[in-house]
NUZA-775934 format. One record per atom (N, C-alpha, C, O): residue in one letter; y, z, x. Coordinates in nm, 3 decimals. Layout:
<pts>
code:Y:Z:X
A:Y:Z:X
...
</pts>
This chain:
<pts>
code:Y:Z:X
G:21.219:10.450:-10.450
G:21.358:10.416:-10.474
G:21.450:10.491:-10.379
G:21.412:10.594:-10.323
A:21.571:10.438:-10.360
A:21.670:10.502:-10.274
A:21.806:10.493:-10.340
A:21.836:10.394:-10.408
Q:21.889:10.595:-10.322
Q:22.022:10.595:-10.382
Q:22.112:10.495:-10.311
Q:22.103:10.475:-10.190
C:22.199:10.431:-10.389
C:22.292:10.332:-10.333
C:22.405:10.399:-10.256
C:22.467:10.493:-10.306
K:22.431:10.352:-10.136
K:22.541:10.405:-10.055
K:22.627:10.293:-9.997
K:22.745:10.314:-9.968
G:22.568:10.175:-9.980
G:22.636:10.066:-9.910
G:22.768:10.024:-9.973
G:22.784:10.031:-10.095
H:22.861:9.981:-9.891
H:22.988:9.929:-9.938
H:23.025:9.811:-9.850
H:22.988:9.805:-9.733
E:23.100:9.715:-9.909
E:23.133:9.593:-9.833
E:23.199:9.624:-9.699
E:23.177:9.553:-9.601
S:23.280:9.731:-9.695
S:23.350:9.763:-9.571
S:23.255:9.806:-9.460
S:23.294:9.810:-9.343
S:23.131:9.838:-9.496
S:23.037:9.886:-9.395
S:22.958:9.775:-9.328
S:22.897:9.797:-9.224
Y:22.959:9.654:-9.387
Y:22.877:9.548:-9.326
Y:22.953:9.417:-9.301
Y:22.918:9.345:-9.208
M:23.053:9.385:-9.380
M:23.124:9.259:-9.361
M:23.196:9.250:-9.225
M:23.183:9.148:-9.157
P:23.272:9.353:-9.185
P:23.338:9.345:-9.054
P:23.237:9.334:-8.940
P:23.262:9.264:-8.842
Y:23.124:9.404:-8.952
Y:23.022:9.400:-8.847
Y:22.967:9.259:-8.831
Y:22.956:9.209:-8.719
L:22.933:9.195:-8.942
L:22.878:9.059:-8.935
L:22.983:8.961:-8.880
L:22.951:8.874:-8.799
K:23.107:8.977:-8.925
K:23.215:8.888:-8.879
K:23.234:8.903:-8.728
K:23.256:8.805:-8.657
E:23.226:9.027:-8.681
E:23.242:9.053:-8.538
E:23.133:8.984:-8.457
E:23.157:8.943:-8.344
K:23.013:8.972:-8.515
K:22.901:8.906:-8.449
K:22.902:8.755:-8.468
K:22.814:8.684:-8.418
G:23.003:8.704:-8.541
G:23.010:8.561:-8.566
G:22.913:8.515:-8.673
G:22.877:8.398:-8.678
L:22.869:8.608:-8.760
L:22.771:8.577:-8.864
L:22.838:8.574:-9.001
L:22.943:8.634:-9.022
R:22.774:8.502:-9.094
R:22.829:8.489:-9.229
R:22.723:8.524:-9.332
R:22.609:8.476:-9.324
L:22.760:8.606:-9.429
L:22.671:8.643:-9.539
L:22.709:8.562:-9.662
L:22.827:8.552:-9.696
R:22.610:8.505:-9.729
R:22.638:8.432:-9.853
R:22.515:8.435:-9.942
R:22.406:8.473:-9.899
R:22.535:8.394:-10.067
R:22.423:8.384:-10.159
R:22.358:8.247:-10.144
R:22.426:8.145:-10.129
L:22.227:8.246:-10.149
L:22.153:8.120:-10.144
L:22.180:8.042:-10.273
L:22.184:8.101:-10.381
T:22.199:7.912:-10.260
T:22.219:7.829:-10.379
T:22.085:7.773:-10.426
T:21.983:7.788:-10.359
D:22.087:7.707:-10.542
D:21.962:7.652:-10.596
D:21.943:7.505:-10.561
D:21.865:7.436:-10.626
T:22.013:7.457:-10.457
T:21.994:7.319:-10.414
T:21.863:7.306:-10.337
T:21.814:7.403:-10.279
H:21.807:7.186:-10.337
H:21.681:7.162:-10.266
H:21.696:7.197:-10.118
H:21.608:7.261:-10.060
A:21.806:7.156:-10.057
A:21.826:7.179:-9.914
A:21.826:7.328:-9.882
A:21.762:7.371:-9.786
D:21.897:7.408:-9.963
D:21.906:7.552:-9.940
D:21.770:7.619:-9.960
D:21.728:7.701:-9.879
L:21.702:7.583:-10.069
L:21.572:7.644:-10.099
L:21.470:7.610:-9.990
L:21.391:7.695:-9.949
A:21.473:7.485:-9.945
A:21.378:7.442:-9.842
A:21.404:7.514:-9.710
A:21.310:7.556:-9.642
R:21.532:7.528:-9.673
R:21.566:7.598:-9.549
R:21.519:7.743:-9.553
R:21.464:7.795:-9.455
N:21.542:7.808:-9.667
N:21.505:7.948:-9.678
N:21.352:7.964:-9.678
N:21.299:8.057:-9.616
A:21.282:7.874:-9.747
A:21.136:7.880:-9.749
A:21.079:7.862:-9.609
A:20.987:7.933:-9.569
E:21.136:7.768:-9.534
E:21.089:7.744:-9.397
E:21.118:7.866:-9.309
E:21.034:7.905:-9.227
F:21.236:7.924:-9.326
F:21.273:8.042:-9.246
F:21.179:8.159:-9.275
F:21.130:8.224:-9.182
L:21.154:8.188:-9.403
L:21.067:8.300:-9.439
L:20.924:8.277:-9.391
L:20.857:8.369:-9.346
T:20.878:8.152:-9.402
T:20.742:8.121:-9.358
T:20.726:8.149:-9.209
T:20.626:8.207:-9.166
K:20.823:8.108:-9.130
K:20.817:8.133:-8.986
K:20.818:8.281:-8.955
K:20.743:8.329:-8.870
C:20.905:8.356:-9.025
C:20.915:8.500:-8.999
C:20.789:8.574:-9.041
C:20.738:8.659:-8.967
F:20.737:8.542:-9.160
F:20.622:8.616:-9.213
F:20.490:8.575:-9.148
F:20.396:8.654:-9.144
N:20.483:8.451:-9.098
N:20.359:8.405:-9.036
N:20.360:8.422:-8.885
N:20.274:8.370:-8.815
N:20.461:8.495:-8.836
N:20.468:8.526:-8.692
N:20.459:8.402:-8.604
N:20.391:8.401:-8.501
G:20.530:8.297:-8.645
G:20.536:8.177:-8.562
G:20.419:8.083:-8.575
G:20.413:7.984:-8.502
L:20.325:8.110:-8.665
L:20.211:8.020:-8.682
L:20.260:7.886:-8.736
L:20.365:7.881:-8.801
P:20.187:7.777:-8.712
P:20.229:7.644:-8.759
P:20.248:7.640:-8.911
P:20.173:7.702:-8.986
I:20.348:7.566:-8.955
I:20.374:7.547:-9.097
I:20.298:7.423:-9.143
I:20.304:7.318:-9.079
T:20.226:7.435:-9.255
T:20.134:7.329:-9.294
T:20.195:7.222:-9.383
T:20.132:7.119:-9.406
A:20.316:7.244:-9.434
A:20.378:7.144:-9.522
A:20.511:7.099:-9.464
A:20.579:7.175:-9.396
D:20.546:6.977:-9.493
D:20.673:6.921:-9.448
D:20.781:6.958:-9.548
D:20.761:6.945:-9.669
V:20.897:7.006:-9.499
V:21.006:7.046:-9.588
V:21.046:6.931:-9.680
V:21.079:6.955:-9.796
A:21.043:6.809:-9.629
A:21.084:6.693:-9.709
A:20.992:6.670:-9.829
A:21.033:6.607:-9.927
E:20.869:6.720:-9.822
E:20.773:6.699:-9.931
E:20.785:6.802:-10.041
E:20.724:6.788:-10.147
L:20.863:6.906:-10.019
L:20.863:7.019:-10.113
L:20.913:6.983:-10.252
L:20.858:7.032:-10.350
E:21.016:6.899:-10.262
E:21.073:6.867:-10.393
E:20.969:6.803:-10.483
E:20.969:6.827:-10.604
E:20.879:6.723:-10.427
E:20.779:6.654:-10.506
E:20.649:6.734:-10.520
E:20.558:6.692:-10.592
A:20.642:6.848:-10.453
A:20.517:6.926:-10.457
A:20.487:6.972:-10.599
A:20.568:7.040:-10.662
D:20.372:6.935:-10.650
D:20.332:6.971:-10.785
D:20.218:7.072:-10.776
D:20.105:7.044:-10.815
L:20.251:7.190:-10.724
L:20.150:7.293:-10.704
L:20.183:7.415:-10.788
L:20.299:7.458:-10.794
E:20.082:7.471:-10.851
E:20.104:7.594:-10.925
E:20.123:7.706:-10.824
E:20.040:7.725:-10.735
W:20.234:7.780:-10.838
W:20.264:7.884:-10.740
W:20.174:8.005:-10.763
W:20.159:8.052:-10.876
V:20.116:8.056:-10.655
V:20.032:8.174:-10.662
V:20.084:8.274:-10.559
V:20.108:8.239:-10.444
F:20.102:8.399:-10.602
F:20.148:8.502:-10.509
F:20.042:8.524:-10.403
F:19.929:8.561:-10.436
E:20.076:8.503:-10.278
E:19.982:8.522:-10.169
E:20.025:8.641:-10.085
E:20.143:8.674:-10.081
V:19.931:8.705:-10.020
V:19.963:8.824:-9.941
V:20.042:8.784:-9.818
V:20.028:8.673:-9.767
L:20.126:8.877:-9.770
L:20.202:8.852:-9.649
L:20.106:8.819:-9.535
L:19.998:8.878:-9.524
G:20.146:8.724:-9.451
G:20.058:8.680:-9.343
G:19.982:8.555:-9.382
G:19.924:8.487:-9.297
N:19.981:8.524:-9.511
N:19.914:8.402:-9.557
N:20.005:8.329:-9.655
N:19.957:8.259:-9.745
I:20.135:8.346:-9.638
I:20.233:8.281:-9.725
I:20.249:8.135:-9.684
I:20.259:8.105:-9.565
T:20.252:8.046:-9.781
T:20.268:7.905:-9.750
T:20.412:7.862:-9.776
T:20.483:7.920:-9.858
L:20.454:7.760:-9.704
L:20.588:7.707:-9.721
L:20.609:7.657:-9.863
L:20.712:7.686:-9.925
R:20.511:7.584:-9.916
R:20.524:7.533:-10.053
R:20.528:7.646:-10.154
R:20.602:7.641:-10.252
G:20.445:7.749:-10.129
G:20.442:7.862:-10.221
G:20.577:7.931:-10.231
G:20.622:7.962:-10.341
L:20.641:7.955:-10.117
L:20.773:8.019:-10.117
L:20.877:7.929:-10.183
L:20.961:7.976:-10.260
Y:20.871:7.800:-10.151
Y:20.967:7.707:-10.211
Y:20.955:7.708:-10.362
Y:21.055:7.717:-10.433
R:20.832:7.698:-10.413
R:20.810:7.696:-10.557
R:20.855:7.827:-10.623
R:20.909:7.827:-10.734
Y:20.832:7.938:-10.552
Y:20.874:8.069:-10.606
Y:21.024:8.072:-10.629
Y:21.070:8.105:-10.738
F:21.102:8.038:-10.525
F:21.247:8.043:-10.538
F:21.297:7.940:-10.639
F:21.389:7.968:-10.716
K:21.238:7.822:-10.639
K:21.279:7.717:-10.733
K:21.255:7.763:-10.877
K:21.341:7.745:-10.963
Q:21.140:7.821:-10.903
Q:21.109:7.868:-11.038
Q:21.200:7.982:-11.081
Q:21.244:7.988:-11.195
E:21.229:8.074:-10.988
E:21.316:8.187:-11.021
E:21.458:8.140:-11.053
E:21.520:8.189:-11.147
Y:21.509:8.044:-10.974
Y:21.644:7.995:-11.000
Y:21.650:7.913:-11.130
Y:21.749:7.920:-11.203
E:21.545:7.838:-11.158
E:21.540:7.764:-11.284
E:21.537:7.860:-11.403
E:21.603:7.836:-11.504
A:21.460:7.968:-11.391
A:21.454:8.069:-11.497
A:21.590:8.137:-11.515
A:21.631:8.167:-11.626
K:21.659:8.159:-11.403
K:21.791:8.221:-11.409
K:21.891:8.131:-11.483
K:21.965:8.178:-11.569
Q:21.892:8.001:-11.448
Q:21.983:7.909:-11.514
Q:21.952:7.896:-11.663
Q:22.043:7.887:-11.745
K:21.825:7.895:-11.698
K:21.785:7.888:-11.839
K:21.831:8.012:-11.915
K:21.878:8.002:-12.028
A:21.816:8.128:-11.854
A:21.859:8.253:-11.917
A:22.010:8.257:-11.935
A:22.060:8.305:-12.037
L:22.083:8.208:-11.835
L:22.229:8.202:-11.846
L:22.272:8.113:-11.961
L:22.363:8.146:-12.037
K:22.204:7.998:-11.974
K:22.235:7.905:-12.081
K:22.206:7.966:-12.218
K:22.288:7.955:-12.310
E:22.090:8.032:-12.232
E:22.055:8.097:-12.359
E:22.156:8.206:-12.394
E:22.195:8.219:-12.511
T:22.198:8.283:-12.294
T:22.294:8.391:-12.317
T:22.427:8.334:-12.364
T:22.488:8.387:-12.457
R:22.475:8.227:-12.299
R:22.603:8.166:-12.337
R:22.597:8.110:-12.479
R:22.692:8.125:-12.556
L:22.486:8.044:-12.512
L:22.471:7.988:-12.647
L:22.475:8.098:-12.753
L:22.538:8.082:-12.857
A:22.408:8.209:-12.725
A:22.406:8.320:-12.819
A:22.547:8.376:-12.839
A:22.586:8.409:-12.951
R:22.622:8.386:-12.730
R:22.760:8.436:-12.740
R:22.850:8.338:-12.814
R:22.933:8.377:-12.896
D:22.832:8.209:-12.785
D:22.915:8.107:-12.850
D:22.895:8.107:-13.001
D:22.989:8.084:-13.076
F:22.771:8.132:-13.044
F:22.742:8.130:-13.188
F:22.736:8.271:-13.247
F:22.686:8.291:-13.358
A:22.788:8.369:-13.171
A:22.798:8.508:-13.218
A:22.665:8.560:-13.270
A:22.660:8.632:-13.370
E:22.558:8.524:-13.202
E:22.426:8.571:-13.244
E:22.399:8.711:-13.190
E:22.437:8.744:-13.078
T:22.333:8.792:-13.270
T:22.287:8.923:-13.223
T:22.139:8.910:-13.190
T:22.054:8.906:-13.278
L:22.111:8.904:-13.064
L:21.974:8.885:-13.020
L:21.896:9.016:-13.027
L:21.953:9.123:-13.007
P:21.766:9.009:-13.056
P:21.683:9.130:-13.053
P:21.692:9.197:-12.916
P:21.710:9.130:-12.814
K:21.679:9.329:-12.914
K:21.691:9.404:-12.789
K:21.593:9.354:-12.684
K:21.628:9.345:-12.566
F:21.470:9.322:-12.726
F:21.369:9.272:-12.631
F:21.415:9.142:-12.566
F:21.399:9.122:-12.446
T:21.473:9.052:-12.647
T:21.522:8.924:-12.595
T:21.639:8.946:-12.500
T:21.648:8.881:-12.396
Q:21.731:9.038:-12.537
Q:21.844:9.068:-12.449
Q:21.796:9.118:-12.313
Q:21.850:9.078:-12.209
E:21.695:9.205:-12.314
E:21.642:9.260:-12.189
E:21.575:9.151:-12.107
E:21.588:9.148:-11.984
R:21.502:9.063:-12.174
R:21.434:8.953:-12.104
R:21.535:8.861:-12.036
R:21.517:8.824:-11.920
L:21.640:8.824:-12.108
L:21.742:8.736:-12.052
L:21.817:8.805:-11.939
L:21.849:8.743:-11.837
R:21.845:8.932:-11.957
R:21.915:9.008:-11.853
R:21.833:9.009:-11.725
R:21.885:8.989:-11.616
R:21.703:9.034:-11.740
R:21.616:9.040:-11.622
R:21.610:8.905:-11.551
R:21.613:8.900:-11.428
K:21.601:8.795:-11.628
K:21.593:8.662:-11.568
K:21.724:8.622:-11.500
K:21.723:8.551:-11.400
R:21.837:8.669:-11.555
R:21.966:8.635:-11.495
R:21.986:8.706:-11.362
R:22.055:8.656:-11.273
R:21.926:8.821:-11.348
R:21.946:8.904:-11.230
R:21.846:8.868:-11.121
R:21.750:8.941:-11.096
F:21.870:8.757:-11.057
F:21.790:8.715:-10.941
F:21.886:8.659:-10.838
F:21.973:8.578:-10.871
S:21.871:8.700:-10.714
S:21.960:8.648:-10.610
S:21.893:8.660:-10.474
S:21.808:8.747:-10.452
C:21.932:8.572:-10.386
C:21.883:8.575:-10.248
C:22.005:8.570:-10.156
C:22.085:8.477:-10.165
L:22.019:8.669:-10.070
L:22.129:8.675:-9.976
L:22.079:8.630:-9.839
L:21.970:8.669:-9.796
V:22.159:8.549:-9.772
V:22.121:8.501:-9.639
V:22.235:8.524:-9.541
V:22.352:8.530:-9.579
V:22.198:8.536:-9.414
V:22.296:8.548:-9.305
V:22.279:8.427:-9.214
V:22.167:8.394:-9.175
E:22.390:8.362:-9.182
E:22.387:8.243:-9.095
E:22.467:8.268:-8.969
E:22.563:8.345:-8.967
D:22.425:8.199:-8.860
D:22.502:8.207:-8.737
D:22.611:8.099:-8.740
D:22.618:8.023:-8.836
P:22.695:8.090:-8.637
P:22.805:7.991:-8.638
P:22.758:7.846:-8.655
P:22.836:7.761:-8.700
R:22.633:7.817:-8.620
R:22.580:7.680:-8.634
R:22.507:7.663:-8.768
R:22.436:7.564:-8.789
R:22.525:7.760:-8.857
R:22.467:7.758:-8.991
R:22.314:7.766:-8.992
R:22.250:7.720:-9.086
R:22.258:7.824:-8.888
R:22.115:7.848:-8.885
R:22.089:7.985:-8.948
R:22.162:8.080:-8.924
L:21.984:7.994:-9.029
L:21.951:8.120:-9.092
L:21.899:8.219:-8.989
L:21.814:8.186:-8.907
V:21.952:8.342:-8.995
V:21.904:8.448:-8.906
V:21.855:8.568:-8.987
V:21.795:8.660:-8.931
G:21.881:8.567:-9.118
G:21.836:8.677:-9.202
G:21.833:8.635:-9.347
G:21.909:8.548:-9.390
S:21.743:8.698:-9.425
S:21.730:8.665:-9.567
S:21.673:8.785:-9.641
S:21.591:8.859:-9.586
I:21.716:8.804:-9.766
I:21.665:8.914:-9.847
I:21.672:8.872:-9.994
I:21.767:8.806:-10.036
T:21.573:8.911:-10.072
T:21.565:8.873:-10.214
T:21.583:8.996:-10.301
T:21.525:9.102:-10.274
V:21.663:8.982:-10.408
V:21.681:9.092:-10.502
V:21.655:9.041:-10.644
V:21.693:8.929:-10.679
T:21.590:9.122:-10.722
T:21.558:9.086:-10.860
T:21.535:9.214:-10.939
T:21.543:9.324:-10.884
L:21.508:9.201:-11.068
L:21.472:9.316:-11.150
L:21.323:9.312:-11.176
L:21.270:9.212:-11.224
K:21.256:9.421:-11.143
K:21.112:9.429:-11.164
K:21.073:9.570:-11.205
K:21.152:9.664:-11.193
D:20.951:9.581:-11.254
D:20.896:9.712:-11.285
D:20.800:9.750:-11.172
D:20.686:9.704:-11.170
P:20.845:9.834:-11.077
P:20.760:9.869:-10.962
P:20.638:9.951:-11.003
P:20.544:9.966:-10.925
T:20.637:10.003:-11.126
T:20.528:10.090:-11.170
T:20.430:10.017:-11.260
T:20.356:10.081:-11.335
W:20.429:9.882:-11.256
W:20.351:9.806:-11.352
W:20.201:9.833:-11.343
W:20.129:9.811:-11.440
R:20.153:9.880:-11.228
R:20.011:9.908:-11.214
R:19.971:10.044:-11.272
R:19.853:10.073:-11.291
L:20.070:10.127:-11.300
L:20.040:10.260:-11.351
L:20.009:10.256:-11.501
L:20.045:10.160:-11.568
P:19.943:10.361:-11.554
P:19.918:10.367:-11.699
P:20.048:10.363:-11.778
P:20.154:10.397:-11.725
F:20.040:10.321:-11.902
F:20.158:10.298:-11.986
F:20.253:10.418:-11.988
F:20.375:10.401:-11.982
L:20.198:10.539:-11.996
L:20.282:10.659:-12.007
L:20.371:10.680:-11.885
L:20.473:10.748:-11.895
F:20.333:10.624:-11.772
F:20.409:10.645:-11.648
F:20.504:10.529:-11.617
F:20.576:10.533:-11.516
K:20.505:10.427:-11.701
K:20.588:10.310:-11.671
K:20.737:10.342:-11.687
K:20.776:10.426:-11.768
K:20.818:10.272:-11.608
K:20.963:10.288:-11.614
K:21.027:10.155:-11.654
K:20.960:10.052:-11.662
D:21.159:10.161:-11.677
D:21.232:10.038:-11.707
D:21.242:9.954:-11.580
D:21.206:9.998:-11.471
Y:21.289:9.832:-11.597
Y:21.306:9.745:-11.481
Y:21.405:9.805:-11.383
Y:21.507:9.862:-11.423
Q:21.374:9.792:-11.256
Q:21.456:9.849:-11.150
Q:21.510:9.738:-11.059
Q:21.457:9.627:-11.057
F:21.614:9.771:-10.986
F:21.670:9.681:-10.886
F:21.572:9.679:-10.768
F:21.551:9.780:-10.702
Y:21.513:9.562:-10.743
Y:21.398:9.551:-10.654
Y:21.430:9.459:-10.536
Y:21.473:9.345:-10.556
V:21.411:9.509:-10.415
V:21.441:9.435:-10.293
V:21.311:9.394:-10.225
V:21.222:9.477:-10.207
S:21.301:9.266:-10.187
S:21.181:9.218:-10.119
S:21.217:9.104:-10.024
S:21.332:9.063:-10.015
N:21.117:9.054:-9.954
N:21.132:8.938:-9.865
N:21.244:8.955:-9.762
N:21.316:8.860:-9.732
L:21.258:9.075:-9.708
L:21.355:9.095:-9.601
L:21.299:9.035:-9.473
L:21.194:9.078:-9.425
A:21.369:8.937:-9.419
A:21.322:8.869:-9.298
A:21.438:8.848:-9.201
A:21.548:8.810:-9.242
I:21.413:8.874:-9.074
I:21.512:8.855:-8.969
I:21.451:8.768:-8.860
I:21.336:8.788:-8.822
D:21.529:8.673:-8.810
D:21.480:8.589:-8.700
D:21.438:8.679:-8.584
D:21.513:8.768:-8.543
P:21.317:8.656:-8.531
P:21.267:8.742:-8.422
P:21.364:8.759:-8.306
P:21.370:8.866:-8.245
S:21.440:8.655:-8.275
S:21.532:8.663:-8.161
S:21.660:8.741:-8.194
S:21.739:8.772:-8.105
R:21.679:8.774:-8.324
R:21.801:8.845:-8.363
R:21.772:8.984:-8.420
R:21.859:9.045:-8.482
R:21.652:9.033:-8.398
R:21.618:9.166:-8.449
R:21.680:9.276:-8.364
R:21.719:9.254:-8.249
R:21.687:9.396:-8.422
R:21.747:9.513:-8.356
R:21.896:9.490:-8.327
R:21.949:9.543:-8.230
Q:21.962:9.413:-8.413
Q:22.105:9.387:-8.396
Q:22.185:9.429:-8.518
Q:22.304:9.398:-8.529
G:22.121:9.500:-8.610
G:22.193:9.550:-8.727
G:22.201:9.454:-8.844
G:22.268:9.483:-8.943
I:22.135:9.337:-8.834
I:22.143:9.238:-8.941
I:22.068:9.286:-9.065
I:22.118:9.271:-9.177
A:21.950:9.343:-9.047
A:21.872:9.394:-9.160
A:21.949:9.505:-9.232
A:21.952:9.509:-9.355
K:22.010:9.593:-9.155
K:22.088:9.703:-9.215
K:22.205:9.646:-9.296
K:22.235:9.696:-9.404
S:22.269:9.543:-9.243
S:22.381:9.481:-9.315
S:22.335:9.418:-9.446
S:22.402:9.429:-9.548
L:22.218:9.351:-9.443
L:22.164:9.290:-9.564
L:22.128:9.397:-9.668
L:22.153:9.379:-9.787
L:22.070:9.507:-9.623
L:22.035:9.615:-9.716
L:22.160:9.678:-9.776
L:22.162:9.713:-9.894
N:22.265:9.694:-9.694
N:22.392:9.747:-9.746
N:22.451:9.652:-9.850
N:22.509:9.695:-9.950
A:22.436:9.521:-9.824
A:22.488:9.422:-9.919
A:22.413:9.429:-10.052
A:22.474:9.414:-10.158
T:22.282:9.452:-10.046
T:22.206:9.461:-10.171
T:22.244:9.586:-10.249
T:22.242:9.585:-10.372
E:22.279:9.694:-10.179
E:22.322:9.815:-10.248
E:22.454:9.792:-10.321
E:22.475:9.842:-10.432
T:22.543:9.716:-10.259
T:22.669:9.681:-10.325
T:22.641:9.598:-10.451
T:22.701:9.620:-10.555
L:22.548:9.503:-10.438
L:22.511:9.419:-10.553
L:22.446:9.503:-10.663
L:22.470:9.480:-10.781
A:22.364:9.599:-10.624
A:22.298:9.686:-10.722
A:22.402:9.759:-10.807
A:22.387:9.769:-10.928
R:22.507:9.811:-10.743
R:22.611:9.880:-10.819
R:22.682:9.786:-10.915
R:22.715:9.824:-11.027
R:22.704:9.662:-10.871
R:22.769:9.564:-10.960
R:22.682:9.535:-11.081
R:22.733:9.507:-11.190
W:22.551:9.542:-11.063
W:22.458:9.517:-11.174
W:22.433:9.642:-11.257
W:22.357:9.639:-11.354
G:22.497:9.754:-11.219
G:22.484:9.876:-11.298
G:22.372:9.969:-11.257
G:22.331:10.053:-11.337
F:22.321:9.957:-11.133
F:22.213:10.043:-11.086
F:22.265:10.138:-10.979
F:22.351:10.102:-10.898
D:22.212:10.261:-10.979
D:22.254:10.357:-10.877
D:22.145:10.382:-10.773
D:22.158:10.470:-10.688
S:22.037:10.304:-10.780
S:21.930:10.316:-10.681
S:21.861:10.182:-10.664
S:21.873:10.094:-10.749
V:21.789:10.167:-10.554
V:21.715:10.043:-10.529
V:21.571:10.075:-10.493
V:21.542:10.182:-10.438
W:21.482:9.983:-10.525
W:21.342:9.992:-10.484
W:21.319:9.887:-10.378
W:21.363:9.773:-10.393
V:21.250:9.924:-10.271
V:21.228:9.831:-10.160
V:21.079:9.806:-10.144
V:20.999:9.899:-10.136
H:21.042:9.676:-10.138
H:20.903:9.637:-10.117
H:20.877:9.632:-9.966
H:20.941:9.556:-9.894
V:20.784:9.715:-9.920
V:20.752:9.720:-9.777
V:20.602:9.699:-9.758
V:20.520:9.766:-9.822
D:20.567:9.606:-9.671
D:20.426:9.582:-9.641
D:20.370:9.702:-9.563
D:20.438:9.757:-9.477
A:20.247:9.742:-9.592
A:20.189:9.862:-9.535
A:20.199:9.870:-9.382
A:20.236:9.975:-9.330
P:20.168:9.761:-9.306
P:20.176:9.769:-9.159
P:20.316:9.797:-9.106
P:20.332:9.840:-8.992
N:20.419:9.771:-9.190
N:20.557:9.795:-9.146
N:20.600:9.939:-9.166
N:20.713:9.975:-9.134
</pts>
């Protein structure tokens, strides 16, 4: 984990100066497909993509977490689609509970809170091409440890990807600063970052 330091003033002017725009990924098919294609290219080091983006909406494949370097376009698409669907369902359940003044069990409240807290931030160039992407969610980074060592869900950063032609330009740093700002809004004072061993 790392302590949060980022502030909007530290990354927004920099991106604007470079002609870049930071925004949250939406749950539309077009947005999800673009991000899945972008991540696949970045993580597979330019290797050919085996699925057509147009086929993703109809893909009826059970999503399986695959190791970096063997990530599939369909797998990434299904992952983001399922996470956004879970988020929308959790938001709906939360609103219904509030509308009917229900007191939900603490476990249910925590489950809904965790599902609601999912977001993907992307950076686009002036032609709206993706040049950077990062995923934030709530996870238990200690889930493999024995029960006594487990912690509560933490603000978890993963899938940081930058277009190879735009690396070493401060885009990754700007995305990480943006996630720290988001972490504070969600009530966290630290972030956990998923890093592949070779990196």
